[in-house]
Residue, then its C-alpha position, 0 to 999 in steps of 0.5 A: m299358699k296365701i297367709i292372711d294375718i287376722s291379728r290386731e296390733m297390740f298397742s293400737a287395738p282398743p282395750y276392752p272397757g275397764d282393762p288396762k291399756p297396753y304399752r311399749d317402753t323403750v329401754r335402749r335406743m340406737d338413735m340415742g347412742d346405745g349400741y342396740n334397740l331394746s324394749g319392754f312392754y306391758a299388756c293385759c292377757h286379754s289385749a288385742t287378739h287373744m285366746d281365753a283359756p278355760l281358767h278364765f271362767i272355770e275354777g281349776g280350768t286349764p290355763a293358757d299354757k296348757i291348751d291342747m295345741k291341736r285345737c289351735f291349728g287345722p281346718c277352720s270355717v269363717i262364718e258371717a254373723a249379724g249380731t248375736v248368734t243363737g242355738e237355732d242359728i248353729d243348728k242351721l249351719p251346713a254339715s261342711v262347717k269345720k270344728r274350728i269356727i270363726f264368726k265375722g260380724g264387723g266387731r259385733a259377732f256375739l254368741s248367745r248361751s244357746a249358741a255356745f251350748a250348741l257349739a259345745g254339743a257339736g264338738a267344736l274345737l275352737v271358737g272365735t270372733d272379731a268382737q272384743s268378747i264372744g258373749a253379748a251383754p247381758e249373757e256375756a259370762q254365760a257364753h264363756k262358761e258354756l264354751l270354756g266349761a266344755g274345754i273349748p278355747i275362745l279367740e277374741g279380737l280377731c281382725l277379719d276385714g276383707v276376709p271372705a266367709g269360707s274354709y281355711v286352715i287356722a294357726a292361732f297359738p297362745l303365748k306360753l304364759g304359765g298359769a294365765e287365764a288368757a294369752p295374746v295370739r298371732a292368728v293367721l288363716l292359710c288358703r290356696 
C-alpha cells in the first residue's frame, strides 16, 4: 500500500490573509548544553492543512474535537477543478464519485454556494480543497455555511502536487482541540 502525504508543513505554509503566522519556539537545545531538545509552538487553528468544523460558521455547531471520526477515514475521490465549481458541475459528476471529495486546482479549487448545496444534498461526508479556503470571494462564507450547516467538515490547505485525480482512501483526523472551530490535520491518501 502506498501512502501519499497531502499535508502542508505547518511553519512554512503561507497563512490565510489576516491570520497569525505559526512559529516554533525552541525551549531546550542539546547543542546548547541541554540534555534534550524541547520545543513549543503557536499556530492558528486554520494554519496550513486543517479541518473546519461546523462551529466555524454555525452558532452552536459541532467543534473540531467532536467531529465524527468516520467522516475522516474512508473511500475518497480526488477531482480536478479549474476555478470555482458550481452546482451544475457537481450534478455532472459520475455516480462513481465517493462521499469524501477532494478538489484539486493548483491552490485555486473553490466551491460556489450552489456546489456546496449540491454536495450537501448528495450526502457528502467530507469535502476538501488544495486552496486556503473552500469558498471564493465574494461567496466564501456561503460555501462554508452550506457545508458546515449540513454537518460536513471541510479540509482546506491540502497539498495535492503530483496527485492524479482518481479514487483513494483518505485518513484526515483533526487534532483533538476541545471546543475549537477548526484544527490542524495530517492528511494522507492511501492507494495500491
